[in-house]
N, C-alpha and C positions, 0 to 999 in steps of 0.2 A: 504494500500500500504506500502511495506517495504521502510523505509526511508534510503536513501544512504548518503554517505558522501557529495556528490555533492548537494543533496537536503538540507542537513543541512547548508552547506556553503551559498547556495543561500538564505535560510530563514534568516540567520544571517545578510547578506548584505541587504536584503529587510527591516528588522527591523531597521537597522542603517539608511537606506535611509529615511524611514518614520519618524523616530525620528528627523532627521535633518530638514525635511520638516515642521514638526510641530513647531520646534523651530523658523524657519524662519517665519512661519505664525504669531508667537507671536511678531515679530519685531526684533528678534535677527539676526545680520549680518551672512551671510553664513559661513564665515571663523570661526567666534566664535562658531556657531552652530556645525560645523564639529569638532572643537577642543573639545567641551563639550561631544559630543557623542563618540568620539574616547577615551577620558579619561574614560568615564563610561564603555565602552567595555573592555578596558585594565584592569580596576579595577576588573571587573567580572572574568577575566581570572584566577586570583589567586584562588578564591573560586572554580571555575569549575575544575581547574587543581588538586586541593586537593581532590575533590570528585571523579574524575576519577582515581587518584592514589590509593585512598582508595578502590575503586571498584576492581582495578586490583590486589591489595594485597589480597582481599577477594577471588577472583576467581583463584588466582595463583595455589593453590594445584590441582585444576581440570585440568588446562592447563598443569602443569608439569606432571601429570599422563598421559595425552593424548600424550604428547611428548615423555615420557618414552616408551610408547608402540610403537610409530613410530620409535624411535631410536633403539629399540630392534629388530624390524623387519628389519631395514636397516642393523644392525650389522650382523644378521644371513645371509642376502644376500651377504654382503661384504665378510664374511669369507667363504661362499660357493665358491667364486672365488679365493680369495687371501690368504687363511689360510696358505698354504704351503710357499708362498712368505714371509708372516709375520714371520712365525716361522724360516725360513732360515735367514731372516734379523736379528732377535733377536739373533740367535745362533752366527752369525758372530760378532755382537757387543760385545757379552759376551766373545767370544774368544779374540777379540782385547783388551778388558779391562783386561782379565787375562794375556795376553801377556805383556801388559804394566806394570802390577803390578809385575809380575815375573822378568821382565827386570830391573825394578827399584830396587827391593830388591837385585838382584844379583850384580848390578853394582854400587850402591850408594857409596860403600866404595872402589871400585876399580878404579873409574874414575881418570885419571891422572890429574895433575895440568893444563896441556894445554887443556884438554878436559872437565874439570869439569863444566865450564860455558855452553858449548854446551850441555852437558848432562842435566844440570838443565833447560835450555831453552826448549829442546826437550821433556822432560818428562812432563813439564807443558802444552805444546801445545798438546801432545798426550792425556793427561787426559781430556782436554777440547774437543778434537775431539770425544772421547768416549761418553762424556755427550751429545754432540750435535747429535751424531748418534742415541742415545737413544731417544732424542727429535723427530728426524725424524721418528723413529719407531712408536712413539705414535701418531704422526700426520697421518701416513699412516694407522694405525689401526683404526683411527677415520674417515677415508675417506676424508682427506684433502691433496690432492697431491700438491696443489699450496703452502700451508704452508710448506710442507715437502721439496719442491723444494727450497724455500727461505732459509731454514736452511741448505740444501745441499750446497748452495752457500758458506756459512761460512766454511763448511768442506773443500771445495776446497781451500779457502784462507788459512786455517790452513796447508793443505798439501803443498801448495806453500811456505809458510813461513818456514816450517820445512825443506823442500828441500834446500832452499837458505841458511839457517843457518847451516844445516848439510854439504852441499857441500863446502861452502866458509869459515865457521867458524873455520876450522882446518888448513887452509892454513896460512903460516907464515905472509903474508901481511895483513891478516884479522883476526888475533887472538882475536881482541877485539870485533868482530861482535856480538857474543852471549851476551857479557856484555852490549853492546850498546842496544841490544833488551831488555834485562831484566830491564835496568834502564830507558828506554824511557817512561814508564808510568808517570814518574815525570814531563816530558814535557807536557803530556796530562793532568795531574792533574792541572797544573797551568792554562792551556787553559780552562779547564772545570770550574775552580773556577772563572775565569774572566767572563765567560758566566753567571754563577750563581749570581755573584755579580751584574751584570746588571739587572737581574730579581729581586734581593732582594732590589734594589734601589726603586722599586715601592711599597715596603711595604708588598709584598705578602709573603716573606720569611725572616728569620733571616739571616743577612749577616755574612760572615766570619769576624773575627776580623782583625785589622791591623796587629797584630802579626802573625796570621795564613797566611795571604797573603804574608807577608814578608818572612816567612819561606819557602813557596812554591816557591817564586821568587828566593830565595837564592839557593835552590836546582837546579832549572832550570838553573840559571846563571853559577853555578859550572860545570854542565854537558856541557853547551855550550862552556865554557872556555876550557874544556878538549877535546871535540870531534868536535868543530867547529860550525859555524853559521848554516850550513845546517842541523845539528842535531835537530834544533828547529822546523823542519817541524812536524806538528801535527800528520801525518799519518805514513810516511815512512822515517823519518829522521834518524832512526837507520841504514838504509841501504844506506845512502848517500855516504859512502866511497867505495861502490862496483862499478864494471865497469859500466860506463854509468850513475852513480849517479841516480838510479831510483827514480822518484818522484811520481809515481802512481802505481797502482796494475798491470796494463798491463805490465809495464816495469819489475816489480819484477817477474811476471809470466814468462816472456821470459827468465829470468836468471835461473828460477827453472828447466826448461827442461820438464815441464808438462803442457805446454800451449795448448796441443791438445784439451783440454776441454773448450777452450775460448768461443766457440759459445754457449755451454750449460750454462756457467757462465753468459753470456749476457742475455740469456733467463731467467735464475733464477732472474737476477737483476730486471726484470720487475715486479716480484712478491714482491720485496722489496720496490720499489719506486712507487709513485702515477702518473706514466706517462700514456700516451694514450694507449701504447701497452699493459700495464697491464690490462686496462679496456677491450680492445679488446679480450685478452686471457680469460677473464671471461665470454665471451658470447658463447652460443651454438646455432647455427642455426639448427632448426629442419626440416622445410619443405621449406625453402627459403623465407618464409613470416614472421613467428614468430621467435623471438629471445628470448632465455632463459638466464637470468642472474643468475649466481650461487650465492646463499646466504647460502649454507650449504654443507654437505658432498656429495660425489659422488663415484660411483664405477669405474669411468674411469680416466685414466691418472696417475695411481700410479706407473707404471713400471719405468718411467724415474727417479723420485727422489729416488726410492728404489735403482736402480743401481748406480746412481751418488754418492749417500751417501756412498755406500759400496766401490766403486772404490777409493774415496778420503780417506776413513778410511784405506783401505789397503795400500795406498801410505804413509799415516802417520806412519803405523806400519813398513813399509819397510825403511822409513827414520830414524826412531828411531833405528832399528836394525843395519843399515849401518853406522850411524854416531854418535850414542849415546854412544858407547864404542869403545875401541881400536880395538876390533875384535868381529865379530858376532859369537856366539857359535853355534854348531850343533843344539842345542835345539831351538835357535832362528830361524834358517833357516827352521827347520821342522815346527815350528809354523806358519811361514810366508807362507810356501807351503800349509799347511792345510787351512789357511784363503783364499789363492788364489783359491784352489779347491772349497771351499764353495761358493766363489764369482761367479765362473763360473757356478756352479749349480743354484745359485740364478738367474743369467741372463737367463738361460734356462727356469726356472720356470716362470719368468716374460714374456718371449716370448710366452710361452704356454697360459698363462692367456690372454694376449693381443689378441692372435689368437682367443680364445673363445669369447672374448668380441667384437671383431671387427665387426662381422656380426650383432651383437645385439645392437650396439651403440645407434642408433636412438630409438630403442624400449625401452631401459633403460631410456632415457630422457622422452619419452612419458609416461611410467609407473610411473615415479617419479612425473610428473605433475598430472596425473590422480589420483594416490593414495592419494597425499596430498590434492588435491581438494575435493575428496570424503570425506576424514576425516573431513575437515573443514566444509563441508556442514552438516555432521552428527552432529557435535558438535555445530552448530549454530554460529560459529565464522567466521569473514570475512577474506579472504586470503590476508591480507595486510602485516603481519609481520611474521607469522609462516611458510609460505610455503618455502620450501628449494630451489626450482627452480621457478623463476618468469616468467610466460609467458606473453608476451605483444607484440603488434604490434609496430614496430619501423619504423620511416620514413627513407627512403633511403638517405644516406649522399652523397654529391657530392665528387667525387674522384679527387685528385690533378693530374694534367697532369704529 
């Protein structure tokens, strides 16, 4: 008979129980006998764990080879559907990066004194947006839409921040806004250092010296003395002098004029945090009985993060062109128009793929379960870790009124 994990656990518990009974028969009190057997069992775990780890290392090349074959098959299937979307996404990111590079080279010496800090803030934010858009691309091409959605969330935050700095930072009453933003990391540095010092007190890390902490605090205090107490807010203190004194991202988003993506931002937030909604989004109901919990890549759901990331990246480019220099050049406007046209094409490609996948959604999940299960049976391995989509019977949860 094939011994399962449940059989093994039962056997171990039976051995422990018999051992305790034998010790009690020898006159050892039950509590002491239980303690002795527990200590013996825990002591054996170290040796057993080392043996299992050694075995896993020895068999790792075979496992890696098997998974490479599975992943190659998946990648072929993924590109069968999404290759045009992937290529379009990459082309737009490349255009945005080239646009930012050309804009910076052209304007770095021409930025006026009043606009220099806005220019510096915007080009830094735009560069980060290009990097994150490329991260989204790699997650999409790997078949990880949830991860891509999480990174798209950051792109939206960058677009909002660029709009706020660009729209307000050149107004006479807010000329110090870009400088407030660029210097605000000193506030965060001090806060982060205090957190680190608390961990270092346990002896796990080497603490900062008193001189280091004093230097961080002096910088913080100088900035608070210059910009006011509200500047000390860890997240959005740099924006505290704006209308409404925004204290959270939602308020900042309202000032930016691009809060129409708010619901998508909330959706993406569930893939960043460990909340219940995020767990629910990770489930796929196949037939109303079984629930599939995603543990790996998928063909489904790539359209939303692909489009959201490109929309936010386009907004970042538009903000840079509109507010990074005194005047947008014809070349800048043509580049923005080209990126916008590519974005519309990408949206159409996404819709086409989603239409092709729509009728096949359930069959894709079924094939994923079936193909991985067959592979695991052929390789003699148990489907406990390697399977990409886990099929299991779930109890029905009571719903709140």
